[in-house]
C-alpha positions, 0 to 999 in steps of 0.5 A: 527483509529489504524488499519487504521493508521497501514495499511497506514504505511504499504503502506508508508513502501512499497513505501519507499522500492520501491523508495529505490530499484528503486533508487539503480537499476537506480544508478547501471545501468545508461543506463537503468534509464528511464526503471527502473524508469518506472518499479519502478513507476508501482510497486509503483502504484501497492503497493498503489492499493493492499493496498486499500482493506486492508485499506478499511477493517481496516477503516470499523473495526475502524468504527464498533469495535468488528467485528459488521457487519451491512450489515447482518440481525440478526439471 
């Protein structure tokens, strides 16, 4: 469960940073707020999507510790 939590925290940290950067950009250029927030939303979606692979891998490792692979036959 530990590795899964770490991956979730990484995704959340990426979202917090994306929101902060998007907010700062929208604040500094009010005329482009709509476009900036749309791009920021796309970046947030990309952050979540890119985090899914490592999250699945971490969950699998938490379920089967010590790198045990059950999908391959034993030699």
